[in-house]
N, C-alpha and C positions, 0 to 999 in steps of 0.2 A: 520570635520563633514559633508561638502560637498558631499564629495567623496564618504563614508560609504555609506551615504544614496543612492546613485546614482551606487554604487555595489549592493545596497540591494535593490533599484527595478530593476537592469538588471540580478540577481540572481532570481528576481521572476518573471519577464518577461518570462524568458528561461525558466523555471520548467513549467511554466502556459501553454508558449506554445508547450513543449513538454508532456505535458499533452494531448492539444488539437491534435496532430497529432495522439498521441496514440491511442483515443479514435476514431477519424476518419477513421484511418488504421484497428482498429482490433474490431469495434462493428459490428457483422454479421450480416449480409442481413435478410430481411425476411422471407427468404426459412428457415435457419436455427431457431430452436425454441429453449427454453427452456434458454434465459438469464432473469438472476437476478441482481439486483443491493442492494449493500451494502452500510450501513453507520457504520462510525465505532470512536469509543472513546479508550482513554486508555492513556500511560506514554511511554516515551524514557525516561527509565531510566538515561543514561550521560548527556541528557537536562536540566532533573530534572524538566519537566512543562509538561500540560495537551498536550493530541496531536485529531488530528480529521481528520477524512478523510473519503472515500467515493471509491466505485470502482465500476466493474462490473464482472460476473462470467456464465462464460458458458460452455457447455463441450466442448472437444476437440475430434473432428472427432462425434462418434456416441459412442464412451464410456459413460459409467455413473460410470466412474472411476478416469478419470483425466478432471481437469476443468482449464481454464484459469482465470485469478482474477488479471485483471490491476488492480491500484490503486493507490491515490494517499493520501498521508498522511503529515499533517504542526503540527511538534511538538512547542508547544510555552514554549520555556524555561526559567529560569530566567534570563540567561545574553545571550540567543542566541536563533535564529527560525530556524529549521529545516525545508525542505521540502523534502520529497522522490519522486521519480515519481517510479513505481514496476510492472515491467513486470514478475510477481509470475505466476508461473505453480502446483498445488499440485495432488496429489493421493488420492483419498478418499479408506482407508482401510475395510468398511462396507457399503455400499452406501444404502441396503436394509433395515436397521434397524433404531430403534427409532434417535438413535445418532451414527455420524460418527468421527473416531478420521480421521487428515490427516496429511502427510508429504508433505514440496514442498520445491521451490526455484525459486529465476530468479533473472532479472538481475537490477539495481536501479540505478538513476540518483539524485544523494545528493546533496542537496544545503544549507549550514552553511552559514548564517547571524551572527556574532556576534554584540551586542550591542558595538559599537564604535568601531569596525573593518571592514574589511575588506570581502565580502563575499568571498564565496570560494564553485566551484562546480564540481564533480568529478562522477566517476563510481565503483559502488560499486556494492554487490552480497548478497543477500536476504537467509536465510535458514529458515525455520522455520515450525512450527509444530500447530496443535490445535485440537479443538473437534467443532462437529456444529451439530445443529440438520438436521434431514434430509427430516422430511415432516411439511406441514401447508404451509398457503401463509405468511408467520413471522417466520424467523428460527433464531435464538440466535445462535452466534458462539462465541469460547474465541481461542487466538493465542498468541503461544510467538516467536519472530522474532529477528534474529540477521542480523542486516546492518552491513555488515563488507564491511570497505570504510578506507580511510584515518581516518573520525571522525566515529569509529565501536559504533554503538549502539544496545542495549537489548529494545526491546520496546515489551510490555505488551498490548494486543488491546481485543478487545470484543465490539460487535458490533450487528446487525440485517440484514438479507439478505429478500430482499420481491422481 
């Protein structure tokens, strides 16, 4: 039991460290405007539980169609906890209307900590699509994402960008 707790703590610490490094590395400086933050909630279908997360969203270069959206999600399943650190990029198809559909993907670090078992961390690939409000200081969004790794997941998430 102590080994399982130790592995879970080690996996969580690795994910937290990776998240801090990603935020410090990829957060745009003051000369680059247009960074938004997001809070998200939903479900990971395989883990079978509530998922919470957050991230930030910024334009890639001077484009208003390509966005970098790194984020962290934690799913609290019936028998496991999944933590994903995601380096997502997406393309908005209609960025000037009231709503925009988008498609994207990116790398993921996936840590799965089963109850009473050893945690496992590996690399994955995200593929996702969604819809977001384009205007306003608080913009809701919804997305469906496949996280392909040794422990493939389907995530349905919704949230708000501000």
